[in-house]
C-alpha positions as a Markdown table, in Angstrom:
| # | Residue | x | y | z |
|---|---|---|---|---|
| 1 | Ile | 5.7 | 40.2 | 12.4 |
| 2 | Gln | 7.9 | 40.7 | 9.4 |
| 3 | Ile | 6.6 | 42.9 | 6.7 |
| 4 | Thr | 8.0 | 42.3 | 3.2 |
| 5 | Gly | 7.2 | 43.7 | -0.2 |
| 6 | Ser | 8.3 | 46.3 | -2.7 |
| 7 | Leu | 7.5 | 49.8 | -3.8 |
| 8 | Phe | 8.9 | 51.3 | -7.0 |
| 9 | Asp | 8.2 | 54.4 | -9.0 |
| 10 | Ile | 10.9 | 56.2 | -11.0 |
| 11 | Asn | 9.5 | 59.5 | -9.8 |
| 12 | Leu | 8.8 | 58.5 | -6.2 |
| 13 | Glu | 8.5 | 61.5 | -3.9 |
| 14 | Glu | 7.5 | 59.9 | -0.7 |
| 15 | Tyr | 5.9 | 56.8 | 0.9 |
| 16 | Lys | 4.7 | 55.7 | 4.3 |
| 17 | Ile | 3.7 | 52.4 | 5.8 |
| 18 | Ser | 1.3 | 52.6 | 8.7 |
| 19 | Phe | -0.7 | 50.4 | 11.1 |
| 20 | Ala | -4.0 | 50.7 | 12.8 |
| 21 | Leu | -6.1 | 48.4 | 15.0 |
| 22 | Gly | -9.7 | 47.9 | 14.0 |
| 23 | Ile | -11.8 | 47.5 | 10.9 |
| 24 | Asn | -12.4 | 51.2 | 10.1 |
| 25 | Pro | -9.8 | 53.0 | 12.2 |
| 26 | Asp | -9.6 | 56.8 | 12.4 |
| 27 | Phe | -5.9 | 56.9 | 13.3 |
| 28 | Phe | -2.9 | 55.1 | 11.8 |
| 29 | Thr | 0.6 | 54.9 | 13.4 |
| 30 | Val | 3.4 | 55.4 | 10.9 |
| 31 | Leu | 5.9 | 52.5 | 11.0 |
| 32 | Leu | 8.2 | 53.6 | 8.2 |
| 33 | Ser | 8.4 | 56.5 | 5.7 |
| 34 | Gly | 10.9 | 57.6 | 3.1 |
| 35 | Ser | 11.6 | 58.6 | -0.4 |
| 36 | Ser | 13.6 | 55.8 | -1.9 |
| 37 | Asn | 12.3 | 52.7 | -3.7 |
| 38 | Ile | 12.2 | 49.6 | -1.5 |
| 39 | Gln | 12.3 | 45.9 | -2.1 |
| 40 | Gly | 12.4 | 42.8 | 0.1 |
| 41 | Val | 12.2 | 43.1 | 3.9 |
| 42 | Ile | 10.5 | 46.4 | 4.6 |
| 43 | Ile | 10.0 | 46.2 | 8.3 |
| 44 | Pro | 12.0 | 43.2 | 9.8 |
| 45 | Asp | 10.5 | 43.3 | 13.3 |
| 46 | Phe | 7.1 | 44.9 | 13.7 |
| 47 | Asn | 6.4 | 44.3 | 17.4 |
| 48 | Ser | 2.9 | 43.0 | 17.8 |
| 49 | Ile | 3.3 | 41.9 | 21.4 |
| 50 | Gly | 0.2 | 43.1 | 23.3 |
| 51 | Ile | -1.8 | 43.8 | 20.1 |
| 52 | Asn | -4.8 | 41.6 | 19.5 |
| 53 | Gly | -7.6 | 41.8 | 16.9 |
| 54 | Val | -8.2 | 42.9 | 13.4 |
| 55 | Gly | -5.8 | 45.5 | 12.0 |
| 56 | Ile | -4.8 | 47.2 | 8.8 |
| 57 | Ile | -1.3 | 47.7 | 7.4 |
| 58 | Arg | -1.6 | 50.7 | 5.0 |
| 59 | Ile | 1.0 | 51.6 | 2.3 |
| 60 | Glu | 0.7 | 55.0 | 0.7 |
| 61 | Ala | 2.9 | 56.5 | -2.0 |
| 62 | Lys | 3.0 | 59.8 | -3.9 |
| 63 | Asp | 5.2 | 60.6 | -7.0 |
| 64 | Arg | 6.6 | 63.9 | -8.1 |
| 65 | Ile | 3.8 | 64.4 | -10.6 |
| 66 | Gly | 1.2 | 64.2 | -7.8 |
| 67 | His | -0.1 | 60.7 | -8.5 |
| 68 | Tyr | -1.2 | 59.0 | -5.2 |
| 69 | Ser | -1.7 | 55.4 | -4.4 |
| 70 | Lys | -3.0 | 53.6 | -1.3 |
| 71 | Tyr | -3.1 | 49.9 | -0.5 |
| 72 | Asp | -4.6 | 48.3 | 2.6 |
| 73 | Ile | -3.7 | 44.8 | 3.9 |
| 74 | His | -6.2 | 43.5 | 6.5 |
| 75 | Ile | -4.6 | 41.2 | 9.1 |
| 76 | Arg | -5.5 | 39.4 | 12.3 |
| 77 | Ile | -3.1 | 39.6 | 15.2 |
| 78 | Asp | -3.6 | 37.0 | 18.0 |
| 79 | Asn | -1.2 | 36.9 | 20.9 |
| 80 | Ile | -3.7 | 35.5 | 23.4 |
| 81 | Lys | -4.0 | 31.8 | 24.1 |
| 82 | Pro | -7.4 | 30.3 | 24.2 |
| 83 | Ile | -9.1 | 30.1 | 27.6 |
| 84 | Val | -10.2 | 26.6 | 28.7 |
| 85 | Lys | -11.9 | 25.5 | 31.9 |
| 86 | Ile | -13.7 | 22.4 | 33.1 |
| 87 | Tyr | -16.4 | 23.2 | 35.7 |
| 88 | Ser | -17.9 | 19.7 | 36.0 |
| 89 | Pro | -16.9 | 17.2 | 37.1 |
| 90 | Glu | -14.9 | 18.9 | 39.9 |
| 91 | Asn | -11.3 | 17.9 | 40.5 |
| 92 | Asn | -11.0 | 14.6 | 42.5 |
| 93 | Lys | -14.7 | 14.0 | 42.4 |
| 94 | Ile | -15.9 | 10.3 | 42.5 |
| 95 | Val | -18.1 | 9.7 | 39.4 |
| 96 | Glu | -20.1 | 6.9 | 37.9 |
| 97 | Lys | -22.1 | 6.1 | 34.8 |
| 98 | Glu | -22.1 | 8.7 | 32.1 |
| 99 | Ile | -20.8 | 12.1 | 33.1 |
| 100 | Asn | -21.5 | 15.3 | 31.3 |
| 101 | Ile | -18.4 | 17.4 | 31.1 |
| 102 | Ile | -19.2 | 21.1 | 31.4 |
| 103 | Gly | -16.7 | 23.8 | 30.5 |
| 104 | Asp | -15.5 | 26.8 | 28.5 |
| 105 | Val | -13.5 | 27.1 | 25.3 |
| 106 | Leu | -13.0 | 30.8 | 24.6 |
| 107 | Asp | -11.0 | 32.7 | 22.0 |
| 108 | Asp | -11.6 | 35.4 | 19.4 |
| 109 | Phe | -10.0 | 33.3 | 16.7 |
| 110 | Ile | -10.8 | 29.7 | 17.8 |
| 111 | Asp | -9.7 | 26.9 | 15.4 |
| 112 | Asn | -10.6 | 23.8 | 17.3 |
| 113 | Tyr | -10.6 | 22.0 | 20.7 |
| 114 | Lys | -10.4 | 18.5 | 21.9 |
| 115 | Leu | -11.6 | 16.8 | 25.1 |
| 116 | Glu | -9.7 | 13.7 | 26.1 |
| 117 | Tyr | -9.2 | 11.3 | 29.0 |
| 118 | Gly | -6.4 | 9.2 | 30.2 |
| 119 | Thr | -5.5 | 6.6 | 33.0 |
| 120 | Gly | -4.0 | 7.9 | 36.2 |
| 121 | Leu | -3.0 | 11.4 | 37.5 |
| 122 | Ser | -0.3 | 12.0 | 34.8 |
| 123 | Pro | -1.3 | 10.0 | 31.7 |
| 124 | Thr | 1.2 | 9.5 | 28.9 |
| 125 | His | -1.7 | 8.6 | 26.5 |
| 126 | Phe | -5.1 | 10.1 | 26.0 |
| 127 | Asp | -8.2 | 8.9 | 24.3 |
| 128 | Leu | -10.6 | 11.3 | 22.5 |
| 129 | Ile | -14.0 | 12.1 | 24.0 |
| 130 | Asn | -15.1 | 14.9 | 21.7 |
| 131 | Thr | -13.8 | 17.7 | 19.4 |
| 132 | Gly | -15.3 | 21.0 | 18.3 |
| 133 | Thr | -14.6 | 24.2 | 16.3 |
| 134 | Asn | -16.8 | 26.8 | 18.1 |
| 135 | Ile | -16.4 | 28.8 | 21.2 |
| 136 | Arg | -18.2 | 27.2 | 24.2 |
| 137 | Asn | -19.2 | 29.0 | 27.3 |
| 138 | Asn | -20.3 | 27.0 | 30.4 |
| 139 | Val | -21.9 | 24.2 | 28.3 |
| 140 | Ser | -21.5 | 20.5 | 27.6 |
| 141 | Leu | -18.2 | 19.7 | 25.9 |
| 142 | Gly | -18.8 | 15.9 | 25.8 |
| 143 | Ile | -20.0 | 12.8 | 27.6 |
| 144 | Leu | -17.6 | 10.3 | 29.2 |
| 145 | Asp | -19.1 | 6.8 | 29.8 |
| 146 | Thr | -17.3 | 5.6 | 33.0 |
| 147 | Asn | -19.1 | 2.2 | 32.8 |
| 148 | Lys | -16.3 | 1.2 | 30.3 |
| 149 | Leu | -13.5 | 2.3 | 32.7 |
| 150 | Ile | -11.8 | 0.5 | 35.5 |
| 151 | Asp | -11.9 | 1.9 | 39.0 |
| 152 | Gly | -9.1 | 4.4 | 39.8 |
| 153 | Tyr | -7.9 | 7.8 | 39.0 |
| 154 | Trp | -8.6 | 9.2 | 35.5 |
| 155 | Thr | -7.6 | 12.6 | 34.0 |
| 156 | Ile | -9.8 | 14.7 | 31.8 |
| 157 | Lys | -7.8 | 17.1 | 29.5 |
| 158 | Leu | -9.2 | 20.0 | 27.5 |
| 159 | Thr | -7.0 | 21.6 | 24.9 |
| 160 | Ala | -7.9 | 24.4 | 22.5 |
| 161 | Tyr | -6.1 | 25.8 | 19.5 |
| 162 | Asp | -6.6 | 29.2 | 17.8 |
| 163 | Ser | -5.9 | 30.1 | 14.2 |
| 164 | Ala | -2.6 | 31.7 | 15.1 |
| 165 | Gly | -1.3 | 28.4 | 16.6 |
| 166 | Asn | -1.7 | 29.4 | 20.2 |
| 167 | Asn | -2.9 | 26.6 | 22.5 |
| 168 | Ser | -3.8 | 26.0 | 26.1 |
């Protein structure tokens, strides 16, 4: 994550930029502190790997007269791909008629998912069965009417996207 901005006070005494995970955290980790005015890229490479959830970037400044200012920026960090799983039908199962596709779409920040099917074991084209925007846990994701399909192998594909752009 790149943090950019500016901080200016002709009488600036000190500032600090901190981060904490959570909505109402008790402890902040100082990322940067100093006593000079700043502008542009403040922290070029804040490493958010392994951090997930809601967090706060806090900017605090104090001038030589004793004036104090604090500004909180609430952010969501998402480094985890959505979890998807199809429970039914099982892999390589022979099916007929309408089949109810049961599975999971799990993520703290889910954006959407799509359930598709294609001809053969490695399709180059998929047709849509259903889409959704909510997490799903061991429930129906869609119905595929196999009466409209020719006999043979077919592939069912479930893809989910979260608000950070991660997909699986």
